[in-house]
C-alpha positions in Angstrom: 90.7 -67.3 -6.2 90.8 -68.3 -9.8 91.9 -64.9 -11.2 90.4 -65.6 -14.7 87.0 -65.8 -16.3 86.5 -68.2 -19.2 83.6 -66.2 -20.8 83.6 -62.6 -19.7 79.9 -62.0 -19.4 78.3 -60.0 -16.6 76.9 -63.1 -14.9 80.2 -65.0 -15.2 82.1 -62.0 -13.8 79.6 -61.6 -10.9 80.0 -65.3 -10.0 83.8 -64.7 -10.0 83.3 -61.6 -7.9 81.2 -63.3 -5.2 83.8 -66.1 -5.0 86.6 -63.6 -4.5 84.6 -61.6 -1.9 83.1 -64.6 -0.1 84.6 -63.4 3.2 82.3 -60.3 3.0 79.4 -62.6 3.7 75.9 -61.3 2.6 77.5 -58.2 1.2 79.5 -60.1 -1.3 76.9 -60.0 -4.0 76.1 -56.3 -3.5 79.8 -55.3 -3.5 80.5 -57.4 -6.6 77.5 -55.8 -8.4 78.7 -52.2 -7.4 82.3 -52.9 -8.7 81.1 -54.4 -12.0 78.7 -51.5 -12.4 81.6 -49.1 -11.9 83.7 -50.8 -14.5 80.9 -50.8 -17.0 79.7 -47.3 -16.2 76.1 -48.3 -15.5 73.8 -48.6 -12.5 74.2 -51.4 -10.0 71.2 -53.4 -11.3 71.8 -52.6 -15.0 74.5 -55.3 -15.0 71.7 -57.8 -15.2 70.1 -56.3 -18.3 72.3 -58.1 -20.8 73.5 -61.2 -18.9 75.0 -62.9 -22.0 76.8 -59.8 -23.3 80.5 -60.5 -23.8 82.7 -57.9 -22.2 86.0 -56.6 -23.4 89.1 -58.3 -22.0 90.3 -55.1 -20.4 87.0 -54.6 -18.6 87.2 -58.1 -17.1 90.8 -57.5 -16.0 90.0 -54.2 -14.4 87.1 -55.8 -12.6 89.2 -58.6 -11.2 91.9 -56.1 -10.1 89.3 -54.2 -8.2 87.9 -57.4 -6.6 91.4 -58.3 -5.4 91.9 -54.9 -3.9 88.5 -55.1 -2.1 89.3 -58.6 -0.9 92.6 -57.2 0.6 90.5 -54.7 2.7 90.5 -51.5 0.6 87.1 -49.8 1.2 84.5 -50.3 -1.4 83.9 -46.5 -1.4 87.5 -45.8 -2.3 87.3 -48.3 -5.2 84.1 -46.7 -6.5 85.2 -43.2 -5.7 81.9 -42.2 -4.1 79.5 -42.8 -1.3 75.7 -42.0 -1.1 74.8 -39.6 1.7 71.4 -38.0 2.4 70.4 -38.4 -1.3 73.6 -37.1 -2.7 76.4 -39.0 -4.4 79.6 -37.6 -2.9 83.2 -38.1 -4.0 85.5 -39.7 -1.4 89.2 -40.5 -1.2 91.7 -41.7 1.5 91.9 -38.0 2.5 88.5 -38.0 4.1 86.3 -40.1 6.4 83.8 -42.0 4.4 80.3 -40.5 5.3 78.4 -42.8 7.7 74.6 -43.3 7.7 74.4 -42.2 11.4 75.6 -38.7 10.5 72.4 -38.3 8.5 70.7 -38.0 11.9 72.8 -35.0 12.7 71.9 -33.4 9.3 68.2 -34.0 10.0 68.4 -32.3 13.4 70.2 -29.3 11.8 67.4 -29.1 9.1 64.8 -29.0 11.9 66.6 -26.1 13.6 67.1 -24.2 10.3 63.7 -24.6 8.8 62.5 -21.3 10.3 65.8 -19.5 9.5 65.8 -19.6 5.7 68.8 -17.3 5.2 70.9 -18.6 8.1 74.7 -18.8 8.0 76.1 -22.2 9.1 79.6 -23.4 9.9 80.3 -27.1 9.2 83.4 -27.7 11.3 85.6 -30.5 10.3 83.7 -30.8 7.0 85.9 -33.6 5.5 84.2 -34.6 2.2 81.7 -31.8 2.7 78.9 -34.2 3.3 77.1 -32.2 5.9 77.6 -28.9 4.2 76.3 -30.2 0.9 73.4 -32.0 2.4 72.2 -29.0 4.3 72.6 -26.6 1.3 70.9 -29.0 -1.1 67.9 -29.3 1.2 67.6 -25.6 2.2 67.9 -23.3 -0.8 68.4 -20.1 1.1 71.1 -21.5 3.4 74.7 -20.3 3.3 77.4 -22.7 4.6 81.0 -22.3 5.6 82.8 -25.6 5.3 85.9 -25.6 7.5 88.7 -28.1 7.8 92.4 -28.2 8.8 93.3 -30.6 6.0 94.0 -29.1 2.6 93.5 -32.5 1.0 90.1 -33.0 2.6 89.1 -29.5 1.6 90.0 -30.3 -2.0 87.5 -33.2 -1.9 84.8 -31.0 -0.3 85.3 -28.4 -2.9 84.9 -31.0 -5.7 81.6 -32.1 -4.1 80.4 -28.5 -3.7 81.0 -27.9 -7.4 79.6 -31.2 -8.6 76.2 -30.4 -6.9 76.1 -26.8 -8.1 76.4 -25.3 -4.6 79.4 -23.1 -5.1 77.3 -19.9 -4.7 76.2 -20.8 -1.2 78.9 -23.2 0.2 82.4 -21.9 0.7 85.3 -23.9 1.9 88.0 -22.5 4.2 91.2 -23.9 5.7 91.9 -23.6 9.4 91.8 -25.1 12.8 88.3 -25.6 14.1 86.7 -22.1 14.4 89.8 -20.1 13.6 88.6 -19.1 10.0 85.6 -17.5 11.7 87.2 -15.8 14.7 90.0 -14.4 12.6 87.4 -12.6 10.4 85.0 -11.7 13.1 82.3 -13.8 11.5 79.3 -14.9 13.5 77.1 -17.8 12.5 73.6 -19.0 13.4 74.5 -22.7 13.7 77.7 -24.6 14.2 77.4 -28.3 13.2 80.3 -30.6 13.7 81.2 -34.3 13.4 84.7 -34.1 14.8 87.0 -37.0 15.7 85.6 -38.5 18.9 87.3 -41.9 19.3 89.8 -42.3 22.1 93.4 -42.7 20.8 93.8 -46.1 22.3 90.7 -47.4 20.6 92.0 -46.7 17.1 94.2 -49.8 17.0 91.2 -52.0 17.7 89.2 -50.7 14.7 88.6 -53.0 11.7 91.6 -52.9 9.4 89.3 -51.5 6.7 89.0 -48.3 8.8 92.3 -48.1 10.7 94.4 -48.8 7.6 92.6 -46.8 5.0 90.7 -43.9 6.6 92.7 -40.8 7.9 93.6 -41.0 11.5 93.2 -37.2 11.6 89.5 -37.8 11.1 89.2 -40.5 13.8 91.5 -39.7 16.7 89.9 -37.6 19.4 92.7 -37.7 21.8 93.1 -39.6 25.1 89.5 -39.5 26.0 88.1 -38.9 22.6 86.9 -35.4 23.5 90.0 -33.2 22.8 88.6 -31.5 19.8 85.0 -31.4 21.1 86.3 -29.7 24.2 88.2 -27.1 22.2 85.2 -26.4 19.9 82.9 -25.8 22.8 85.4 -23.5 24.4 85.8 -21.5 21.3 82.2 -20.6 20.4 82.1 -17.2 22.2 82.3 -14.5 19.7 81.6 -16.9 16.8 78.1 -18.2 17.6 75.5 -15.5 17.3 72.8 -14.8 19.9 70.3 -17.6 20.0 72.4 -19.7 17.7 72.8 -23.4 18.0 75.6 -25.9 18.4 74.9 -29.5 17.2 77.5 -32.3 17.3 77.9 -36.0 16.7 79.6 -37.6 19.6 80.9 -41.0 20.8 79.2 -43.5 23.0 79.0 -42.6 26.6 80.2 -39.0 26.0 76.8 -37.3 26.2 76.9 -36.5 29.9 80.5 -35.1 29.8 79.8 -33.0 26.7 76.5 -31.7 28.2 78.5 -30.5 31.3 81.0 -28.7 29.1 78.3 -27.0 27.2 76.4 -25.9 30.4 79.6 -24.6 31.9 80.2 -22.5 28.7 76.8 -21.0 28.9 74.6 -23.1 26.6 70.9 -23.6 27.5 68.3 -26.1 26.2 70.9 -28.9 26.1 69.7 -32.2 25.0 70.8 -35.4 23.2 69.3 -37.6 20.6 69.8 -41.3 19.9 70.8 -42.9 16.7 69.0 -45.8 15.1 70.9 -48.2 17.3 69.7 -46.4 20.5 73.1 -44.8 21.2 73.2 -41.2 22.4 74.9 -40.0 19.2 74.0 -36.3 18.9 74.0 -33.4 21.3 72.9 -29.8 20.9 72.3 -26.6 22.8 71.4 -23.0 22.2 73.6 -20.0 22.8 71.8 -17.4 25.0 70.4 -14.3 23.4 71.0 -11.0 25.2 68.5 -10.4 28.0 67.2 -7.1 26.4 66.5 -8.9 23.1 64.6 -11.7 24.9 62.5 -9.1 26.9 61.7 -7.2 23.7 60.6 -10.3 21.9 58.4 -11.3 24.9 56.7 -7.9 24.7 
């Protein structure tokens, strides 16, 4: 690490950035570009538009400081202050789990379920940054979403994202444990969507330092078998999920069979799983039964 740039031009700074981030491998150039773009307040590829432009000394110093923090393991998203998710730029902080690309598969499944229910009421349980809630509301204009989380700090981030995307009239955040904000008010919803912590506690210590040291354990740790919160969520849907409503969840590897059994025992029907882009059974869903009379009436 040289820690200094003789001529603070964009290209010189990028060369310095890639040298400092060499351990990131192929991602070094991309991350160096993003960090420089953040300092300059431009798009990632705009840093190449004026390659010989001389930058202010404080810009170069701020850039090098960010590079050192990234090289020390601080997540790129924390340094930038945002992550892209389902076409939205979402604010993130150490208070929330950084939205992952695989969770977009859960959003897509929820959209498919909701396309014929234009005015549905949805609960996003464990909303974190509000990624799922905002993505669904942005895609489906008639949708109403309750974004629930037990962390006040996470809800503050979610609320910022809701406001930033102009969704405040349809997405409402509420503090509470899992479904408690709904059951306490007697609220019934048409869909519960949840990406709860699903990693076994013992696995946390083996995660990359970038995750284990910087992302909230509250958003990662699913208890001894990874299913403590999933189990509680499934057991709490009665009286909260409306007749014919759906429960969709993101789950951990090799949990699909156990979660399906829990859902069946609780009374769900039509239970099925979906795989992510890596072929892992990553999502599971099922439908809450409608009253027999209502089903008979619909058939007639």
